[in-house]
C-alpha positions as protocol buffer text, in pm:
chain_id: "A"
residue {
  index: 1
  type: MET
  ca { x: 1454 y: -542 z: -1049 }
}
residue {
  index: 2
  type: HIS
  ca { x: 1583 y: -184 z: -1042 }
}
residue {
  index: 3
  type: LEU
  ca { x: 1525 y: 21 z: -728 }
}
residue {
  index: 4
  type: GLU
  ca { x: 1543 y: 399 z: -743 }
}
residue {
  index: 5
  type: ARG
  ca { x: 1793 y: 560 z: -510 }
}
residue {
  index: 6
  type: ARG
  ca { x: 1634 y: 804 z: -268 }
}
residue {
  index: 7
  type: VAL
  ca { x: 1868 y: 1094 z: -202 }
}
residue {
  index: 8
  type: LEU
  ca { x: 1847 y: 1372 z: 58 }
}
residue {
  index: 9
  type: ILE
  ca { x: 2009 y: 1704 z: -29 }
}
residue {
  index: 10
  type: SER
  ca { x: 2030 y: 1942 z: 267 }
}
residue {
  index: 11
  type: GLY
  ca { x: 2073 y: 2292 z: 134 }
}
residue {
  index: 12
  type: GLY
  ca { x: 1907 y: 2172 z: -186 }
}
residue {
  index: 13
  type: ALA
  ca { x: 1762 y: 2512 z: -278 }
}
residue {
  index: 14
  type: GLY
  ca { x: 2106 y: 2669 z: -307 }
}
residue {
  index: 15
  type: PHE
  ca { x: 2301 y: 2708 z: -630 }
}
residue {
  index: 16
  type: LEU
  ca { x: 2494 y: 2381 z: -597 }
}
residue {
  index: 17
  type: GLY
  ca { x: 2202 y: 2187 z: -449 }
}
residue {
  index: 18
  type: SER
  ca { x: 1965 y: 2282 z: -730 }
}
residue {
  index: 19
  type: HIS
  ca { x: 2212 y: 2170 z: -996 }
}
residue {
  index: 20
  type: LEU
  ca { x: 2283 y: 1848 z: -809 }
}
residue {
  index: 21
  type: SER
  ca { x: 1907 y: 1785 z: -789 }
}
residue {
  index: 22
  type: GLU
  ca { x: 1878 y: 1823 z: -1166 }
}
residue {
  index: 23
  type: ARG
  ca { x: 2161 y: 1578 z: -1227 }
}
residue {
  index: 24
  type: LEU
  ca { x: 2027 y: 1318 z: -984 }
}
residue {
  index: 25
  type: LEU
  ca { x: 1678 y: 1342 z: -1134 }
}
residue {
  index: 26
  type: GLU
  ca { x: 1830 y: 1287 z: -1480 }
}
residue {
  index: 27
  type: GLN
  ca { x: 1991 y: 971 z: -1340 }
}
residue {
  index: 28
  type: GLY
  ca { x: 1653 y: 845 z: -1220 }
}
residue {
  index: 29
  type: CYS
  ca { x: 1692 y: 917 z: -847 }
}
residue {
  index: 30
  type: GLN
  ca { x: 1420 y: 1029 z: -611 }
}
residue {
  index: 31
  type: VAL
  ca { x: 1534 y: 1359 z: -460 }
}
residue {
  index: 32
  type: LEU
  ca { x: 1429 y: 1498 z: -123 }
}
residue {
  index: 33
  type: CYS
  ca { x: 1540 y: 1861 z: -100 }
}
residue {
  index: 34
  type: ALA
  ca { x: 1556 y: 1999 z: 255 }
}
residue {
  index: 35
  type: ASP
  ca { x: 1622 y: 2370 z: 293 }
}
residue {
  index: 36
  type: ASN
  ca { x: 1532 y: 2649 z: 535 }
}
residue {
  index: 37
  type: PHE
  ca { x: 1577 y: 2914 z: 259 }
}
residue {
  index: 38
  type: PHE
  ca { x: 1819 y: 3118 z: 468 }
}
residue {
  index: 39
  type: THR
  ca { x: 2076 y: 3131 z: 187 }
}
residue {
  index: 40
  type: GLY
  ca { x: 1901 y: 2925 z: -83 }
}
residue {
  index: 41
  type: THR
  ca { x: 1600 y: 3045 z: -280 }
}
residue {
  index: 42
  type: ARG
  ca { x: 1284 y: 2883 z: -406 }
}
residue {
  index: 43
  type: ARG
  ca { x: 1361 y: 3032 z: -747 }
}
residue {
  index: 44
  type: ASN
  ca { x: 1658 y: 2793 z: -782 }
}
residue {
  index: 45
  type: ILE
  ca { x: 1432 y: 2487 z: -765 }
}
residue {
  index: 46
  type: GLU
  ca { x: 1101 y: 2623 z: -893 }
}
residue {
  index: 47
  type: HIS
  ca { x: 1135 y: 2436 z: -1222 }
}
residue {
  index: 48
  type: LEU
  ca { x: 1171 y: 2106 z: -1029 }
}
residue {
  index: 49
  type: LEU
  ca { x: 863 y: 2138 z: -806 }
}
residue {
  index: 50
  type: ASN
  ca { x: 630 y: 1953 z: -1045 }
}
residue {
  index: 51
  type: HIS
  ca { x: 878 y: 1672 z: -1114 }
}
residue {
  index: 52
  type: LYS
  ca { x: 730 y: 1343 z: -992 }
}
residue {
  index: 53
  type: ARG
  ca { x: 1055 y: 1231 z: -823 }
}
residue {
  index: 54
  type: PHE
  ca { x: 1133 y: 1565 z: -654 }
}
residue {
  index: 55
  type: GLU
  ca { x: 1010 y: 1657 z: -307 }
}
residue {
  index: 56
  type: LEU
  ca { x: 1072 y: 1983 z: -123 }
}
residue {
  index: 57
  type: LEU
  ca { x: 1079 y: 2000 z: 254 }
}
residue {
  index: 58
  type: ARG
  ca { x: 1121 y: 2335 z: 428 }
}
residue {
  index: 59
  type: HIS
  ca { x: 1338 y: 2230 z: 719 }
}
residue {
  index: 60
  type: ASP
  ca { x: 1626 y: 2363 z: 928 }
}
residue {
  index: 61
  type: ILE
  ca { x: 1873 y: 2077 z: 931 }
}
residue {
  index: 62
  type: THR
  ca { x: 1994 y: 2177 z: 1279 }
}
residue {
  index: 63
  type: HIS
  ca { x: 1674 y: 2008 z: 1403 }
}
residue {
  index: 64
  type: PRO
  ca { x: 1633 y: 1630 z: 1377 }
}
residue {
  index: 65
  type: LEU
  ca { x: 1497 y: 1495 z: 1051 }
}
residue {
  index: 66
  type: PHE
  ca { x: 1395 y: 1132 z: 1028 }
}
residue {
  index: 67
  type: VAL
  ca { x: 1362 y: 1009 z: 670 }
}
residue {
  index: 68
  type: GLU
  ca { x: 1458 y: 693 z: 488 }
}
residue {
  index: 69
  type: VAL
  ca { x: 1718 y: 764 z: 221 }
}
residue {
  index: 70
  type: ASP
  ca { x: 2002 y: 582 z: 51 }
}
residue {
  index: 71
  type: GLU
  ca { x: 2240 y: 878 z: 30 }
}
residue {
  index: 72
  type: VAL
  ca { x: 2283 y: 1220 z: 188 }
}
residue {
  index: 73
  type: PHE
  ca { x: 2448 y: 1527 z: 39 }
}
residue {
  index: 74
  type: ASN
  ca { x: 2500 y: 1792 z: 307 }
}
residue {
  index: 75
  type: LEU
  ca { x: 2536 y: 2122 z: 122 }
}
residue {
  index: 76
  type: ASP
  ca { x: 2425 y: 2345 z: 409 }
}
residue {
  index: 77
  type: PRO
  ca { x: 2676 y: 2621 z: 474 }
}
residue {
  index: 78
  type: PRO
  ca { x: 2838 y: 2619 z: 817 }
}
residue {
  index: 79
  type: ARG
  ca { x: 2648 y: 2839 z: 1063 }
}
residue {
  index: 80
  type: GLY
  ca { x: 2942 y: 3079 z: 1100 }
}
residue {
  index: 81
  type: LEU
  ca { x: 2961 y: 3133 z: 724 }
}
residue {
  index: 82
  type: SER
  ca { x: 2604 y: 3264 z: 691 }
}
residue {
  index: 83
  type: GLY
  ca { x: 2677 y: 3530 z: 953 }
}
residue {
  index: 84
  type: THR
  ca { x: 2988 y: 3630 z: 763 }
}
residue {
  index: 85
  type: LEU
  ca { x: 2790 y: 3668 z: 441 }
}
residue {
  index: 86
  type: TYR
  ca { x: 2547 y: 3910 z: 597 }
}
residue {
  index: 87
  type: ASN
  ca { x: 2778 y: 4099 z: 834 }
}
residue {
  index: 88
  type: GLY
  ca { x: 3071 y: 4175 z: 623 }
}
């Protein structure tokens, strides 16, 4: 019996997160993409939205998120970095 891995990618709508999502889907994983779209964009993951093993959750990871997953990839930028990107 083969069980699919369920993977959470926080910051999944960013450049790295979208490519990681593609790779994990190719490997047969279920992917839960959590992003608040502050630095990531929907355009990066638009082609994945109809994939049966891909789920998008608009969520700010600074607030609690209770989900059952096997693995977590935290690709959210540090809070100080986003201010640097826009202020300087």
